[in-house]
C-alpha positions in Angstrom: 120.9 102.8 109.7 122.5 103.7 113.0 126.3 103.8 113.1 127.8 100.9 111.3 124.9 98.6 112.0 123.1 98.2 108.8 119.7 96.4 108.9 117.5 94.7 106.3 115.5 97.8 105.9 118.6 99.6 104.4 119.0 97.2 101.5 115.6 95.4 100.9 113.4 95.9 97.9 110.1 97.3 98.9 108.3 96.6 95.6 107.6 92.8 95.6 106.0 90.5 93.1 103.8 88.2 95.1 101.2 85.5 94.3 97.7 84.8 95.5 97.2 81.3 96.8 95.0 80.4 93.9 97.5 81.4 91.1 97.8 78.6 88.6 101.0 76.8 87.5 101.2 78.6 84.2 100.3 82.0 85.7 103.3 81.5 88.1 105.7 80.6 85.2 104.5 83.6 83.2 104.9 86.0 86.1 108.4 84.7 86.8 109.3 85.3 83.1 107.8 88.7 83.0 109.5 90.1 86.1 112.7 88.2 85.9 112.4 86.6 89.3 113.1 83.0 90.4 110.9 82.9 93.5 107.9 84.7 94.8 106.1 84.8 98.2 102.5 83.4 98.4 100.0 85.5 100.3 96.7 84.9 101.9 93.8 87.3 101.6 95.2 89.6 104.3 98.7 89.9 102.9 100.3 87.4 105.3 103.1 85.3 103.8 102.1 81.7 103.8 104.9 80.2 101.7 107.3 80.8 98.8 107.2 79.3 95.3 110.5 78.9 93.6 111.7 77.6 90.3 112.8 74.5 92.1 109.2 73.9 93.3 108.0 74.2 89.7 110.7 71.9 88.3 109.3 69.0 90.3 106.7 68.6 87.7 109.3 68.2 85.0 111.4 66.0 87.3 108.7 63.4 87.8 107.3 63.6 84.3 109.6 60.8 83.2 109.1 58.8 86.3 106.6 56.0 87.1 103.3 57.5 85.9 101.2 55.1 87.9 103.2 55.7 91.1 103.1 59.5 90.7 99.4 59.4 90.1 98.6 57.6 93.3 97.5 59.6 96.4 100.6 58.4 98.2 104.1 58.1 96.9 107.2 60.2 97.5 106.6 63.7 98.8 108.2 65.2 95.6 105.8 63.2 93.4 102.9 64.5 95.4 104.1 68.1 95.1 104.7 67.5 91.4 100.9 67.0 90.9 100.1 70.5 92.5 98.7 73.1 90.1 98.2 76.2 92.3 100.6 78.4 94.2 99.1 77.4 97.5 99.9 73.7 96.9 103.2 74.3 95.2 104.7 76.6 97.8 107.4 75.6 100.3 105.9 76.1 103.7 106.3 77.5 106.2 108.0 80.5 104.6 111.4 81.6 106.1 110.9 85.3 106.7 112.9 88.1 108.3 112.0 91.4 110.0 113.1 94.8 108.6 115.2 95.6 111.8 117.2 92.4 111.5 120.9 92.8 110.9 122.5 91.9 107.6 124.5 89.2 109.4 121.3 87.8 110.8 119.6 87.7 107.4 122.7 86.1 105.8 122.7 83.4 108.6 119.0 82.6 107.9 119.7 82.2 104.2 122.6 79.9 104.9 120.8 77.7 107.4 117.8 77.3 105.3 119.5 77.1 101.9 117.5 80.0 100.4 118.5 82.9 98.2 116.0 85.5 99.3 113.8 86.2 102.3 110.4 87.9 102.4 110.5 90.8 104.8 107.4 91.0 107.1 106.1 93.3 109.8 105.1 92.2 113.3 101.8 90.8 112.0 103.5 88.7 109.3 102.3 91.0 106.5 104.7 91.3 103.5 106.6 94.7 103.3 109.5 93.8 101.1 112.1 91.2 100.0 115.8 90.9 100.6 118.1 88.8 98.4 121.8 87.7 98.5 122.7 90.4 96.1 121.0 93.0 98.4 123.2 91.9 101.3 126.3 92.4 99.1 125.4 96.1 98.6 127.3 97.1 101.7 130.6 96.2 99.9 129.9 99.0 97.5 130.7 101.5 100.3 133.5 103.8 99.3 136.9 103.4 101.0 136.6 106.9 102.4 133.3 106.2 104.0 134.7 103.1 105.7 137.8 105.0 106.8 135.7 107.8 108.3 133.6 105.3 110.3 136.7 103.4 111.5 138.4 106.6 112.6 135.5 108.2 114.5 133.5 105.2 115.8 136.2 102.6 116.4 139.7 104.1 116.8 138.6 107.3 118.6 136.3 105.4 120.9 138.5 102.4 121.9 142.1 103.5 121.8 143.5 105.2 125.0 145.6 107.5 122.8 145.0 110.6 120.7 143.2 109.9 117.4 146.1 111.0 115.3 148.4 108.4 116.9 146.7 105.6 115.0 146.5 105.9 111.2 143.7 104.3 109.2 144.2 103.3 105.5 141.5 101.7 103.4 142.1 100.2 100.0 139.4 98.2 98.2 137.7 97.6 101.5 140.9 96.3 103.3 141.6 98.3 106.4 145.1 98.8 107.7 145.7 100.3 111.2 149.2 101.7 111.8 151.0 103.6 114.6 152.2 103.3 118.1 150.1 102.7 121.3 151.2 102.3 124.9 149.3 99.0 125.4 148.9 96.7 122.4 146.5 94.4 124.4 143.7 96.7 123.0 144.6 95.8 119.4 142.7 92.5 119.1 139.5 94.1 120.3 140.0 97.0 117.9 140.5 94.6 115.0 137.3 92.8 115.8 135.4 96.1 116.0 136.8 97.2 112.6 135.9 93.9 111.0 132.3 94.4 112.1 132.0 97.7 110.2 129.8 97.2 107.1 131.8 97.0 103.9 135.1 96.0 105.4 136.7 93.1 103.5 139.6 92.5 105.8 141.7 94.1 108.6 145.4 94.3 109.0 147.5 95.7 111.9 150.8 97.5 111.7 150.5 98.8 115.3 153.5 98.6 117.6 154.1 99.5 121.2 155.4 102.9 122.1 157.1 101.8 125.3 160.9 101.7 125.3 163.0 99.5 127.5 165.4 101.1 130.0 169.2 100.9 129.5 170.7 97.5 129.6 173.6 96.6 132.0 177.0 97.7 130.6 175.6 100.3 128.2 177.2 103.2 130.1 174.3 103.9 132.5 174.8 104.3 136.2 175.6 101.2 138.2 174.2 100.5 141.6 176.5 97.6 142.3 180.3 97.9 142.6 183.2 95.6 143.2 184.4 94.5 146.7 186.1 97.3 148.7 184.8 100.1 146.7 181.9 102.5 147.1 179.6 103.4 144.3 179.4 107.0 143.1 175.9 108.2 143.1 174.0 111.4 143.3 175.1 113.6 146.2 178.6 112.0 146.6 181.9 113.2 145.4 184.5 111.0 143.6 187.9 110.8 145.4 190.6 113.0 143.9 193.3 111.2 141.8 196.0 109.7 144.0 193.9 109.8 147.2 192.1 107.0 148.7 188.5 107.4 149.5 187.9 108.0 153.2 
């Protein structure tokens, strides 16, 4: 990990239960039960990921068991019925496999899962060889970061780097992952950018701002400050001039 940018390599599981393409249906079920997993990548002879077999793929056989036996037995028919007749990992697998690289960001991995409706991604190297697996629960590990760790990162990598004021002018509080920024700054136009940067820190649940401007308006008219405008026939009294003595007209 570098800075706040966590990658898949930081949270993935390196020990992976995988299947050979020729693994039989019952072997797949037994392996899932033994290792407590709900999906496994399928590999070719060189360790490349060719597909993924999930519980949903296996349940097609049960789904079509009560259907039209004649139709499910023909070479054609619905794609689900054809897949339901498969008996090896190679034929049961969903292909192509949706994979991710170890240097991908967690946000990128989460986006892949959402777009393809999967719960885990095989992690591959540049040659497509399996090196790990990352699941939804793995991506949630960043929210186990302590409040203090988050606060330190926000102070030193966001606040100190973006605010044109001393570090101690902006206070950072973190409670249960919720970050609050408080203090005074000369220009509050930098606040939206800072909030976006804080929100991008791994483990941050939400961001709140209590930042105000440190600029104070000048004295309003009639508040006792010096006036530069006077009534008709009079002369203003400003610096370097002397007020007329009582009872004497100003010359």
